[in-house]
C-alpha positions, 0 to 999 in steps of 0.5 A, spaced: 524 469 507 525 471 500 529 468 496 535 471 494 535 473 487 542 475 485 545 468 485 540 465 480 542 469 474 548 469 469 552 475 468 549 475 461 542 473 463 537 479 460 531 481 465 527 486 462 524 492 466 517 493 465 513 500 466 505 496 466 501 503 466 494 505 466 494 508 459 501 506 457 505 501 457 513 500 457 519 495 456 525 497 456 533 493 458 540 496 459 544 496 454 552 497 456 550 501 461 545 505 458 537 504 460 534 503 453 526 503 451 525 496 446 521 498 440 513 494 441 511 489 435 508 496 432 514 498 432 512 504 437 515 505 444 509 505 447 504 500 447 497 502 450 494 499 456 488 496 452 485 490 451 480 488 446 475 482 445 472 485 439 474 480 433 470 473 434 473 467 435 481 470 435 485 472 440 484 478 443 488 484 441 493 489 445 495 496 444 494 500 438 489 496 434 485 495 440 485 503 441 482 504 435 477 498 437 475 502 443 471 507 439 467 502 434 466 497 439 467 500 446 463 495 449 468 489 447 474 494 449 477 494 456 482 499 458 484 503 465 485 496 467 490 498 472 486 501 476 481 495 478 487 491 479 487 487 486 481 491 488 473 488 489 467 490 486 464 494 492 471 498 492 470 500 484 463 502 485 465 509 484 468 509 478 465 503 475 459 508 472 464 512 468 467 505 464 464 503 458 465 497 459 461 492 465 464 491 472 461 485 475 462 481 482 466 475 483 464 468 480 460 467 487 457 473 486 461 475 492 461 483 491 467 483 496 471 479 492 475 480 486 471 484 480 470 481 474 470 485 468 464 482 462 465 482 455 459 480 451 458 473 455 465 472 458 468 475 463 475 476 465 479 479 472 483 484 471 489 481 473 488 476 466 487 482 462 493 484 465 497 479 463 495 480 456 498 487 455 504 484 459 505 478 455 505 484 448 510 487 452 514 480 453 512 479 445 516 486 443 521 484 447 522 478 444 522 481 437 527 487 439 532 483 442 533 476 438 531 471 443 526 469 448 525 472 455 522 470 462 525 474 467 522 481 469 522 487 474 515 490 474 513 497 477 507 499 481 504 506 484 508 507 491 501 507 494 499 500 491 496 496 497 499 488 498 493 486 494 494 489 488 502 487 489 499 481 489 495 482 483 500 485 478 505 479 481 500 474 478 499 478 472 507 476 470 506 469 472 500 468 467 503 472 461 510 467 462 514 472 467 518 471 472 516 477 476 523 478 480 521 484 484 516 489 485 518 496 484 515 502 486 514 507 480 517 514 483 524 510 486 525 508 480 524 514 476 529 517 480 534 511 478 533 514 470 534 521 472 541 519 474 540 522 481 544 517 484 550 520 480 550 527 485 551 522 491 547 526 496 540 529 496 533 529 498 528 528 492 521 529 491 518 524 485 511 527 483 508 522 479 502 523 475 500 518 470 494 516 467 490 512 473 494 513 479 498 519 482 504 518 488 508 522 491 515 520 495 520 523 498 527 519 497 534 520 501 540 519 497 546 518 500 553 514 498 549 511 492 544 508 497 537 511 495 532 510 501 525 512 500 523 516 507 515 517 505 510 515 500 503 517 499 498 518 493 492 517 490 491 511 487 484 514 483 487 520 481 491 522 474 490 523 467 484 519 465 480 524 470 483 530 466 480 527 460 473 526 464 472 533 465 473 536 458 468 529 457 463 532 462 462 539 459 462 535 452 456 530 454 453 536 457 453 539 451 450 533 447 445 532 452 442 539 450 443 539 442 442 532 441 437 530 446 441 524 448 445 522 454 452 519 452 452 516 459 447 510 456 450 510 449 457 507 449 459 507 443 458 515 444 462 515 451 468 512 448 468 516 442 467 522 446 473 521 451 478 519 446 477 526 442 478 529 450 484 526 451 486 528 444 484 535 446 487 535 452 494 533 449 493 538 443 492 543 448 498 540 452 503 543 446 498 549 444 494 555 446 488 553 442 485 548 440 478 544 437 474 538 440 470 535 434 467 529 433 462 526 427 457 521 430 451 517 426 450 523 422 451 528 427 456 534 429 459 537 434 464 542 435 467 547 441 473 551 441 477 551 447 482 556 450 489 553 454 486 558 459 479 555 459 482 547 460 487 550 465 481 552 470 476 547 468 483 541 471 486 545 476 481 542 482 482 536 480 490 537 480 490 541 487 488 534 489 496 533 488 498 538 494 495 534 500 499 527 499 505 531 497 504 535 504 503 529 508 509 525 505 514 532 507 511 531 514 511 524 515 519 524 512 520 530 517 522 535 512 521 543 510 520 543 502 526 548 502 530 542 505 529 538 498 535 538 493 531 535 487 523 535 484 523 530 478 516 529 474 514 523 472 507 521 467 504 523 461 500 529 464 507 533 468 508 535 460 502 540 462 504 546 464 500 547 469 502 540 473 509 543 473 506 549 476 502 547 481 509 542 483 512 548 484 508 552 488 507 546 492 515 544 493 517 551 492 522 549 487 522 549 480 522 541 477 526 537 473 523 536 466 529 533 464 527 525 462 522 524 458 516 522 462 512 517 459 519 513 459 522 514 465 519 509 469 521 503 465 527 506 463 529 506 472 525 499 472 531 496 467 536 499 472 533 495 477 533 489 473 540 490 471 542 490 479 538 484 480 543 480 474 548 483 478 551 487 473 551 494 477 552 494 485 554 501 484 547 503 489 542 500 492 534 501 493 530 501 499 523 502 499 518 503 505 512 500 507 506 505 506 502 502 513 504 500 519 504 492 521 503 489 528 499 484 532 493 484 537 496 484 545 493 483 551 486 488 553 485 489 545 491 494 544 495 493 537 502 493 538 506 494 532 512 491 530 514 495 524 512 502 523 508 506 517 514 508 512 520 502 515 524 501 509 524 494 506 526 489 506 525 489 514 525 483 519 522 485 527 522 481 532 518 482 539 518 478 546 511 477 549 508 473 554 502 469 557 496 473 561 493 467 564 496 461 569 498 455 565 497 457 558 499 451 552 497 456 547 497 462 544 493 466 539 497 470 534 492 476 531 496 480 525 494 487 524 495 493 519 493 500 520 495 506 524 489 505 531 491 503 537 485 500 538 485 493 534 477 494 531 480 500 528 485 497 524 485 492 518 485 484 520 490 481 516 490 474 519 490 469 525 494 463 526 495 459 534 502 457 537 500 451 540 506 447 544 507 452 550 510 450 557 504 450 562 507 455 567 505 461 571 502 468 567 508 472 565 514 466 565 513 464 558 517 467 553 513 467 546 518 471 540 513 474 534 517 475 528 515 480 523 519 479 515 517 484 509 520 482 503 522 487 498 516 486 495 512 488 501 509 481 501 509 479 510 510 473 514 509 472 520 511 467 525 511 465 533 516 461 536 516 459 544 522 459 546 523 454 552 519 449 548 522 451 541 516 449 538 514 454 531 508 456 528 508 462 521 504 464 516 505 468 510 500 473 509 496 473 503 491 479 502 483 479 500 483 484 495 478 489 499 483 495 502 481 500 496 486 507 497 480 511 499 481 506 506 489 507 506 487 514 506 482 513 511 486 509 516 492 514 516 487 520 516 483 516 522 490 517 526 491 523 527 484 525 528 483 520 534 490 521 536 487 523 543 482 518 543 487 513 542 492 515 546 486 514 552 485 508 550 492 505 550 493 509 557 487 506 560 489 498 558 496 499 560 493 501 568 489 495 567 495 491 564 499 493 570 493 493 576 492 486 573 497 482 576 496 485 583 489 483 583 491 475 581 496 476 587 491 478 592 486 474 590 490 469 591 493 470 598 486 472 601 486 466 605 493 467 607 491 475 610 486 472 613 490 468 617 496 473 618 493 480 619 488 482 624 480 484 622 482 490 621 487 490 616 484 484 613 478 488 612 483 493 609 486 489 604 478 488 602 475 494 601 482 496 597 482 489 592 474 492 591 476 498 590 481 496 584 475 491 581 471 497 580 476 501 578 478 496 572 470 495 570 471 502 568 474 507 563 478 512 567 485 510 567 487 515 574 483 510 577 485 504 576 492 507 577 490 510 584 487 504 586 492 499 583 497 504 589 492 503 594 492 495 593 499 495 593 500 499 599 495 495 603 499 488 602 505 490 603 505 488 610 501 482 607 507 481 603 512 481 609 509 477 614 508 470 607 516 471 606 516 471 614 512 465 614 515 461 609 522 462 614 519 461 619 516 454 616 522 452 613 527 453 619 521 449 623 522 443 617 530 444 618 529 442 625 524 436 624 
């Protein structure tokens, strides 16, 4: 159960809103009903999400000073750490070669455990480094406001899974912040665009940040924002555009200097920073020059907007499929959208706006500063939590279905994908074996019917069930997902009152690629899964008929003629054979035939019981 934070704050308590970004981070508050970006300790709006450990025996530096160190001492400087949050070493092998700093497995050497960043002879988790960035934002906010702050709302990509959200919350705690709410970035952005004042509408939020892409489809109805669907890619962003430019420069330098930049951390960092500056310059000009000086060598290349656009367009086209999938999941056509809003620094590029327009067939709204929009929305959500704004609500959604394993190895979904949260779902289940006194509860996440095709989240046992014939006990399973997407599962025997529950604390290993694979796998295997579920349903329907017949065989031999008994035995063996096979229609037919073959037996058993009862009464 979640604690109701609304009662924890006095009216004048300040709760800050934080956009913890891949490239830059910001902090904001609402003053007199208007969100305001707070200046950093450097006196700037943006705090680069970069931490440098290059100053020996002193505290790490964060922000612009760290960004300057990024080139001078690349191996001691960590950036884009948001891409590492809540992910394992194995998950990150594809991007680790693109980073100038070194990644290492968990302290135990477990490659599936949480990744660590190596800086010199020290190791830090992405959570610790994110905490340093959050601490800098906290200090900046305290300087700007003139008093301490301890409570915050922090935004994350809509497609962050449970482990990534938990990692973000933990980073806040390490920074000395009580993170009251984790809010999806596109949802926060829709607030900052003031779309709540329209009253009604269907909104697409296209959010391309430094390292992540998100798209959300929201419905606005009488002040309530409801997220209908989300999709995205946590490994796609502005960093990839910089990387595309870098690859051109690196190829030239290999040829001209006979040097491989990928083996020289400082040279790679310099090229990446120059690539980012070129991208920014070309967002405002039709041509720009890429120029570096390094260890007495010079490299330069003239770029035109047309060349740049041609280079990055294939990368940006990767945003199309998530957008179309989100529309499909929401059950709407692009023509029904009232607004398309743009979020994130890279959306300043004309080509990004053009791609968004081609996807949604609607000119996007770019009226709010794309770098500040998420932090402003986080501040508005913070203001709602502080009890200062009761005009509208935010309702987010679960990215994947949640359910339990049921008899036959099938997942029964209690909370379907794209259900809005907070959410509660209850469903009764029963036993399949006589005199069962305990049941195993296996909690799953995914979109497939077979248990082994989904992700196992937790297992626990409900004990204390009163022994009864199969099918009579009633076990109520309850799923509760709080406003941060954290799941709690409980099981209760309704007769004995015995209860067992577990809060699902996810592992660090579910990657965005896996999330996408889970969803696409459901679609690709829909026919196969339906066939499997039909077979399991047929077997489940057959089981009571089989068990009942097997129990009554001695009665059958006594009450039926030899030929009738032979008919029951033959039908029983046919059903046993069908249940062991994989043809659901054969199981259904054999069940029907056994049911028919035992009808006379059922009537005779009832008549026999009545006769015995009458005779017992006479005696």
